DRENPA-146219 format. One record per residue (C-alpha): residue number from 1; residue in one letter; x negated, y, z. Coordinates in nm, 3 decimals, decimal comma. Example, Ala and Ser with C-alpha at 12.3 -4.5 7.8 and 13.67 -1.06 7.14 Angstrom:
<rs>
R  num  residuo     east    north       up
R    1        A   -1,230   -0,450    0,780
R    2        S   -1,367   -0,106    0,714
</rs>
This chain:
<rs>
R  num  residuo     east    north       up
R    1        M    8,029   -3,843   -1,296
R    2        S    7,672   -3,879   -1,175
R    3        D    7,586   -3,901   -0,807
R    4        P    7,429   -3,571   -0,694
R    5        T    7,219   -3,753   -0,436
R    6        A    7,073   -4,000   -0,685
R    7        P    6,704   -3,953   -0,769
R    8        A    6,606   -3,848   -1,117
R    9        T    6,492   -4,128   -1,348
R   10        A    6,411   -4,164   -1,713
R   11        E    6,752   -4,319   -1,761
R   12        A    6,934   -4,057   -1,552
R   13        P    6,731   -3,732   -1,564
R   14        W    6,835   -3,414   -1,388
R   15        P    6,964   -3,124   -1,588
R   16        V    6,749   -2,813   -1,583
R   17        A    7,017   -2,630   -1,394
R   18        R    7,008   -2,886   -1,115
R   19        L    6,630   -2,859   -1,090
R   20        S    6,662   -2,482   -1,077
R   21        H    6,926   -2,496   -0,807
R   22        E    6,722   -2,747   -0,607
R   23        L    6,420   -2,516   -0,625
R   24        K    6,628   -2,216   -0,526
R   25        G    6,764   -2,409   -0,230
R   26        Y    6,419   -2,507   -0,108
R   27        I    6,289   -2,152   -0,153
R   28        D    6,587   -1,988    0,012
R   29        R    6,533   -2,204    0,320
R   30        L    6,184   -2,054    0,360
R   31        G    6,330   -1,724    0,474
R   32        T    6,131   -1,403    0,520
R   33        V    5,760   -1,393    0,590
R   34        W    5,500   -1,122    0,652
R   35        V    5,212   -1,127    0,402
R   36        E    4,903   -0,913    0,348
R   37        G    4,738   -0,827    0,021
R   38        E    4,633   -0,561   -0,227
R   39        I    4,874   -0,394   -0,467
R   40        T    4,737   -0,453   -0,815
R   41        Q    5,041   -0,331   -1,005
R   42        W    5,302   -0,071   -0,908
R   43        G    5,564    0,030   -1,165
R   44        V    5,890    0,213   -1,114
R   45        S    6,188    0,143   -1,340
R   46        G    6,541    0,257   -1,270
R   47        G    6,454    0,344   -0,913
R   48        N    6,330   -0,010   -0,846
R   49        V    5,964   -0,103   -0,807
R   50        Y    5,813   -0,400   -0,985
R   51        G    5,462   -0,491   -0,888
R   52        K    5,206   -0,755   -0,804
R   53        L    5,033   -0,840   -0,477
R   54        K    4,688   -1,003   -0,477
R   55        D    4,521   -1,204   -0,204
R   56        L    4,224   -1,026   -0,043
R   57        G    3,994   -1,324   -0,055
R   58        I    4,074   -1,553   -0,346
R   59        D    4,230   -1,519   -0,691
R   60        A    4,598   -1,561   -0,604
R   61        T    4,872   -1,318   -0,710
R   62        V    5,251   -1,302   -0,669
R   63        S    5,510   -1,067   -0,817
R   64        F    5,731   -0,856   -0,594
R   65        T    6,035   -0,634   -0,628
R   66        V    6,134   -0,338   -0,414
R   67        W    6,495   -0,249   -0,474
R   68        S    6,587    0,118   -0,476
R   69        S    6,775    0,084   -0,147
R   70        T    6,464   -0,051    0,025
R   71        R    6,237    0,198   -0,148
R   72        A    6,444    0,486   -0,012
R   73        K    6,363    0,368    0,343
R   74        L    5,983    0,357    0,291
R   75        T    5,801    0,625    0,492
R   76        S    5,480    0,627    0,287
R   77        D    5,377    0,650   -0,075
R   78        F    5,219    0,346   -0,230
R   79        A    4,999    0,298   -0,535
R   80        Q    4,778    0,047   -0,708
R   81        G    4,477   -0,049   -0,496
R   82        D    4,650   -0,004   -0,158
R   83        R    4,612   -0,274    0,103
R   84        V    4,950   -0,349    0,254
R   85        I    5,148   -0,586    0,471
R   86        A    5,496   -0,669    0,349
R   87        L    5,800   -0,850    0,480
R   88        V    5,911   -1,055    0,181
R   89        K    6,157   -1,322    0,098
R   90        P    6,088   -1,559   -0,194
R   91        N    6,360   -1,534   -0,454
R   92        F    6,391   -1,781   -0,740
R   93        W    6,587   -1,648   -1,039
R   94        V    6,767   -1,946   -1,180
R   95        K    6,854   -1,793   -1,513
R   96        G    6,500   -1,686   -1,597
R   97        G    6,315   -1,954   -1,403
R   98        T    6,089   -1,699   -1,234
R   99        L    5,980   -1,656   -0,876
R  100        T    5,948   -1,313   -0,720
R  101        M    5,916   -1,172   -0,371
R  102        Q    6,187   -0,940   -0,260
R  103        V    6,033   -0,678   -0,032
R  104        Y    6,232   -0,568    0,274
R  105        E    5,954   -0,375    0,451
R  106        L    5,623   -0,240    0,325
R  107        R    5,345   -0,082    0,529
R  108        H    4,990    0,025    0,471
R  109        V    4,734   -0,185    0,656
R  110        G    4,631    0,027    0,952
R  111        L    4,300    0,210    0,921
R  112        G    4,199    0,066    1,255
R  113        D    4,251   -0,287    1,125
R  114        L    4,043   -0,219    0,814
R  115        L    3,765   -0,059    1,015
R  116        E    3,763   -0,349    1,259
R  117        R    3,729   -0,601    0,975
R  118        L    3,463   -0,390    0,811
R  119        E    3,263   -0,367    1,134
R  120        K    3,285   -0,743    1,188
R  121        L    3,149   -0,801    0,837
R  122        R    2,883   -0,535    0,893
R  123        T    2,772   -0,707    1,214
R  124        K    2,768   -1,046    1,045
R  125        L    2,557   -0,932    0,752
R  126        A    2,324   -0,733    0,977
R  127        A    2,268   -1,043    1,190
R  128        E    2,161   -1,225    0,875
R  129        G    1,902   -0,953    0,812
R  130        L    2,053   -0,819    0,492
R  131        F    2,019   -0,461    0,614
R  132        A    1,663   -0,494    0,744
R  133        V    1,429   -0,215    0,642
R  134        D    1,145   -0,453    0,554
R  135        R    1,367   -0,608    0,283
R  136        K    1,399   -0,279    0,098
R  137        V    1,179   -0,223   -0,208
R  138        R    1,019    0,106   -0,305
R  139        L    1,146    0,259   -0,627
R  140        P    0,901    0,290   -0,918
R  141        F    0,753    0,637   -0,965
R  142        L    0,859    0,664   -1,329
R  143        P    1,104    0,394   -1,443
R  144        Q    1,083    0,324   -1,814
R  145        C    1,439    0,190   -1,835
R  146        I    1,716    0,243   -1,579
R  147        G    2,016    0,015   -1,550
R  148        M    2,344    0,169   -1,438
R  149        V    2,672    0,011   -1,328
R  150        T    2,963    0,254   -1,341
R  151        G    3,314    0,308   -1,471
R  152        K    3,360    0,369   -1,842
R  153        D    3,364    0,739   -1,938
R  154        S    3,335    0,832   -1,571
R  155        D    3,206    1,161   -1,437
R  156        A    2,949    0,964   -1,237
R  157        E    2,797    0,825   -1,556
R  158        K    2,784    1,169   -1,716
R  159        D    2,627    1,325   -1,405
R  160        V    2,352    1,063   -1,384
R  161        L    2,268    1,073   -1,756
R  162        R    2,270    1,452   -1,778
R  163        N    2,059    1,516   -1,468
R  164        A    1,814    1,236   -1,545
R  165        Q    1,754    1,356   -1,901
R  166        L    1,714    1,715   -1,783
R  167        R    1,443    1,601   -1,544
R  168        W    1,268    1,361   -1,783
R  169        P    1,394    1,370   -2,145
R  170        E    1,223    1,043   -2,242
R  171        V    1,401    0,832   -1,982
R  172        R    1,608    0,539   -2,116
R  173        F    1,929    0,392   -1,974
R  174        R    2,115    0,066   -2,013
R  175        V    2,471    0,118   -1,892
R  176        V    2,704   -0,169   -1,804
R  177        H    3,063   -0,056   -1,752
R  178        A    3,273   -0,217   -1,483
R  179        A    3,590   -0,145   -1,293
R  180        V    3,506    0,053   -0,981
R  181        Q    3,843    0,015   -0,808
R  182        G    4,120   -0,238   -0,806
R  183        D    4,124   -0,613   -0,778
R  184        R    3,871   -0,671   -1,059
R  185        A    3,612   -0,421   -0,934
R  186        A    3,412   -0,635   -0,692
R  187        G    3,365   -0,921   -0,938
R  188        E    3,282   -0,696   -1,233
R  189        V    3,033   -0,484   -1,039
R  190        A    2,863   -0,797   -0,903
R  191        A    2,842   -0,947   -1,252
R  192        A    2,698   -0,624   -1,391
R  193        I    2,430   -0,620   -1,120
R  194        R    2,333   -0,978   -1,202
R  195        T    2,316   -0,895   -1,574
R  196        L    2,086   -0,596   -1,524
R  197        D    1,874   -0,780   -1,266
R  198        A    1,807   -1,052   -1,522
R  199        D    1,683   -0,799   -1,779
R  200        P    1,300   -0,774   -1,753
R  201        E    1,301   -0,424   -1,904
R  202        I    1,510   -0,276   -1,621
R  203        D    1,295   -0,110   -1,354
R  204        V    1,574    0,012   -1,123
R  205        I    1,953   -0,026   -1,102
R  206        I    2,199    0,248   -1,004
R  207        V    2,553    0,162   -0,893
R  208        A    2,744    0,490   -0,935
R  209        R    3,095    0,601   -0,850
R  210        G    3,216    0,955   -0,796
R  211        G    3,349    0,914   -0,444
R  212        G    3,710    0,834   -0,354
R  213        D    3,929    0,765   -0,053
R  214        F    3,846    0,506    0,204
R  215        Q    4,067    0,230    0,066
R  216        N    3,943    0,273   -0,290
R  217        L    3,586    0,238   -0,169
R  218        L    3,653   -0,084    0,019
R  219        V    3,562   -0,273   -0,296
R  220        F    3,198   -0,174   -0,233
R  221        S    3,216   -0,349    0,104
R  222        D    3,323   -0,677   -0,054
R  223        E    3,113   -0,955    0,096
R  224        Q    3,028   -1,126   -0,234
R  225        L    2,933   -0,796   -0,394
R  226        V    2,711   -0,706   -0,099
R  227        R    2,542   -1,048   -0,108
R  228        T    2,482   -1,010   -0,482
R  229        A    2,317   -0,672   -0,421
R  230        A    2,104   -0,821   -0,144
R  231        A    1,983   -1,099   -0,374
R  232        C    1,893   -0,848   -0,647
R  233        V    1,516   -0,848   -0,718
R  234        T    1,521   -0,517   -0,907
R  235        P    1,528   -0,209   -0,681
R  236        L    1,890   -0,106   -0,629
R  237        V    2,030    0,243   -0,565
R  238        S    2,378    0,291   -0,423
R  239        A    2,537    0,617   -0,544
R  240        I    2,894    0,576   -0,426
R  241        G    2,914    0,934   -0,307
R  242        H    3,109    0,891    0,016
R  243        E    2,962    1,044    0,331
R  244        A    3,237    0,982    0,588
R  245        D    3,264    0,602    0,561
R  246        R    2,958    0,434    0,424
R  247        P    3,040    0,117    0,225
R  248        L    2,828   -0,187    0,302
R  249        L    2,662   -0,155   -0,039
R  250        D    2,489    0,156    0,099
R  251        E    2,342   -0,051    0,381
R  252        V    2,201   -0,329    0,165
R  253        A    2,074   -0,108   -0,119
R  254        D    1,705   -0,021   -0,138
R  255        L    1,803    0,348   -0,153
R  256        R    2,126    0,527   -0,070
R  257        A    2,202    0,842   -0,270
R  258        S    2,467    1,081   -0,146
R  259        T    2,606    1,142   -0,499
R  260        P    2,538    1,024   -0,854
R  261        T    2,356    1,352   -0,917
R  262        D    2,139    1,287   -0,612
R  263        A    2,063    0,938   -0,746
R  264        A    1,938    1,082   -1,076
R  265        K    1,713    1,326   -0,891
R  266        R    1,570    1,062   -0,662
R  267        V    1,516    0,796   -0,928
R  268        V    1,377    1,014   -1,207
R  269        P    1,094    1,260   -1,133
R  270        D    1,119    1,616   -1,263
R  271        V    0,869    1,656   -1,548
R  272        A    0,831    2,029   -1,473
R  273        E    0,761    1,962   -1,107
R  274        E    0,515    1,684   -1,191
R  275        L    0,332    1,906   -1,440
R  276        A    0,317    2,181   -1,176
R  277        R    0,175    1,931   -0,927
R  278        V   -0,084    1,818   -1,181
R  279        Q   -0,181    2,179   -1,243
R  280        Q   -0,206    2,243   -0,871
R  281        A   -0,414    1,930   -0,824
R  282        R   -0,643    2,030   -1,110
R  283        A   -0,677    2,380   -0,965
R  284        R   -0,768    2,237   -0,624
R  285        I   -1,018    1,998   -0,780
R  286        A   -1,173    2,279   -0,987
R  287        M   -1,193    2,500   -0,678
R  288        R   -1,350    2,220   -0,477
R  289        V   -1,602    2,132   -0,748
R  290        T   -1,687    2,500   -0,802
R  291        G   -1,742    2,539   -0,429
R  292        L   -1,970    2,237   -0,418
R  293        I   -2,170    2,355   -0,719
R  294        T   -2,201    2,708   -0,577
R  295        H   -2,317    2,567   -0,246
R  296        E   -2,581    2,353   -0,416
R  297        I   -2,695    2,649   -0,629
R  298        D   -2,741    2,855   -0,311
R  299        R   -2,936    2,572   -0,151
R  300        I   -3,161    2,542   -0,455
R  301        S   -3,215    2,921   -0,457
R  302        Q   -3,308    2,910   -0,089
R  303        L   -3,550    2,626   -0,153
R  304        R   -3,705    2,800   -0,452
R  305        S   -3,747    3,121   -0,251
R  306        R   -3,977    2,944   -0,005
R  307        P   -4,348    3,022   -0,061
R  308        V   -4,444    2,666   -0,139
R  309        L   -4,194    2,654   -0,428
R  310        A   -4,223    3,020   -0,531
R  311        D   -4,600    2,962   -0,589
R  312        P   -4,685    2,591   -0,579
R  313        R   -5,059    2,674   -0,564
R  314        T   -5,007    2,826   -0,218
R  315        L   -4,987    2,486   -0,057
R  316        V   -5,298    2,366   -0,241
R  317        D   -5,489    2,685   -0,164
R  318        S   -5,395    2,684    0,203
R  319        R   -5,489    2,319    0,230
R  320        A   -5,811    2,382    0,036
R  321        E   -5,915    2,651    0,282
R  322        E   -5,826    2,425    0,570
R  323        L   -6,018    2,139    0,408
R  324        T   -6,321    2,366    0,358
R  325        R   -6,313    2,462    0,724
R  326        W   -6,295    2,101    0,828
R  327        V   -6,577    2,004    0,591
R  328        A   -6,794    2,289    0,727
R  329        R   -6,708    2,189    1,079
R  330        G   -6,790    1,829    1,000
R  331        A   -7,122    1,923    0,847
R  332        E   -7,201    2,142    1,147
R  333        L   -7,117    1,864    1,388
R  334        M   -7,313    1,615    1,180
R  335        D   -7,622    1,842    1,175
R  336        Y   -7,591    1,890    1,548
R  337        R   -7,563    1,517    1,606
R  338        I   -7,857    1,448    1,375
R  339        E   -8,067    1,716    1,547
R  340        R   -7,987    1,568    1,885
R  341        A   -8,070    1,222    1,756
R  342        E   -8,400    1,343    1,614
R  343        L   -8,497    1,503    1,945
R  344        R   -8,402    1,190    2,128
R  345        T   -8,594    0,980    1,879
R  346        A   -8,901    1,204    1,924
R  347        E   -8,877    1,164    2,300
R  348        L   -8,852    0,790    2,268
R  349        V   -9,140    0,783    2,019
R  350        G   -9,351    0,987    2,262
R  351        Q   -9,265    0,753    2,543
R  352        L   -9,334    0,454    2,325
R  353        R   -9,660    0,589    2,202
R  354        A   -9,766    0,669    2,555
R  355        L   -9,720    0,305    2,643
R  356        S   -9,848    0,168    2,313
R  357        P  -10,187   -0,021    2,304
R  358        K  -10,258    0,165    1,986
R  359        R  -10,289    0,493    2,173
R  360        T  -10,544    0,323    2,397
R  361        L  -10,730    0,200    2,092
R  362        E  -10,728    0,552    1,950
R  363        R  -10,915    0,669    2,258
R  364        G  -11,204    0,433    2,167
R  365        Y  -11,104    0,108    2,312
R  366        A  -11,098   -0,226    2,128
R  367        I  -10,942   -0,567    2,177
R  368        A  -11,181   -0,861    2,151
R  369        Q  -11,046   -1,198    2,046
R  370        R  -11,221   -1,527    1,999
R  371        A  -11,180   -1,725    1,687
R  372        D  -10,892   -1,918    1,844
R  373        G  -10,704   -1,593    1,908
R  374        A  -10,768   -1,578    2,282
R  375        I  -10,829   -1,227    2,414
R  376        L  -11,143   -1,168    2,611
R  377        R  -11,072   -1,017    2,946
R  378        V  -11,413   -1,060    3,110
R  379        A  -11,759   -1,103    2,969
R  380        D  -11,781   -1,460    3,090
R  381        D  -11,504   -1,550    2,845
R  382        A  -11,757   -1,510    2,562
R  383        A  -12,049   -1,746    2,504
R  384        P  -12,359   -1,641    2,314
R  385        G  -12,307   -1,689    1,947
R  386        D  -11,924   -1,683    1,962
R  387        R  -11,766   -1,515    1,671
R  388        L  -11,528   -1,241    1,782
R  389        V  -11,263   -1,030    1,613
R  390        L  -11,244   -0,670    1,736
R  391        T  -10,911   -0,489    1,690
R  392        L  -10,962   -0,113    1,658
R  393        S  -10,706    0,166    1,612
R  394        D  -10,733    0,154    1,234
R  395        G  -10,822   -0,211    1,165
R  396        R  -11,027   -0,514    1,257
R  397        V  -11,395   -0,606    1,244
R  398        S  -11,582   -0,935    1,303
R  399        T  -11,890   -0,970    1,517
R  400        T  -12,106   -1,233    1,691
R  401        V  -12,190   -1,233    2,057
R  402        D  -12,560   -1,153    2,111
R  403        P  -12,710   -1,367    2,393
R  404        A  -12,921   -1,079    2,508
R  405        A  -12,623   -0,850    2,534
R  406        V  -12,439   -1,110    2,744
R  407        E  -12,725   -1,145    2,981
R  408        A  -12,769   -0,769    3,014
R  409        A  -12,405   -0,723    3,094
R  410        T  -12,429   -0,997    3,350
R  411        R  -12,716   -0,836    3,520
R  412        D  -12,548   -0,504    3,535
</rs>
């Protein structure tokens, strides 16, 4: 008989039963423990519940069993997607070689606890600037292709498509289906956002879900999902449709729509409204242009009604008459000035003539000059026989001094 305390070796291996019993012993010594997680599977069979509990942060899942006796003591109803805390005891089934958690107590995570965690995450992300207004991008006026992340065959998808196509029939959609609740939702929605963001044809992305209770919407406050939305380059619209408790996706999105229908109306313009606006704009422009043209026509009519434009010769005629008056006045002033100048000239001529030697010569006097040009002032200046030049009023004559005349003059 083999020693039960001996270690297992290749020569003396343990039987499977011993390994199973050893494992059961170790696990039984663990005792009960409180754990927290999300119910990802909840099935009732024969009054017992068989389900799975998933970690809230990483991909780790364990099976659990709620016996009918324990289930009868539960004070609340539970379903897939609920966040719970459970008092469990690991139980290793030797015959089947499976490990399951036997549940002794099961409670919903308190709403206060969830809200506290949510607010801590909200504060953390806000401190990083993920909710800042200046990070948000304006939506395109008329997106050519809209990406949408939503549940398959969901009412949210139908609402968005129907309302968008009613507003603008030519709009195109690329829909990526993803789980919108449960343990797979956060990862699938984040992956769908990345897929659409990488598509160059997508102008805007809508994440749509038709509302739900607070716990079901917690998936849209998942930190990794929110960070994926914040890193999205394409404008993102959150259309979760929950007014009471806004998921963090609403905070980081470029636009928050109250419902999927509201998202369609805010992303896609109404072709009828836009045509009406164009018509109104055209009417205002036509009215403005007509007003300007009418104003200019009135101005031109006023200008043409003025005498100078009604009869262009009026200006020339009036200026001609004025020019004639000025010419006449100029001629009159010129004649007056000439007359005055002539009178003054006559006066000066009279004065000049009165002082002129010629006037003296005209009275019978003469100027006697010797041959050298010297003027005779007295008789002694002339010697008998000198040749003299006599200047008269109308010319000159030559003469010779007579000795007898000189003597006679001397005697006188």
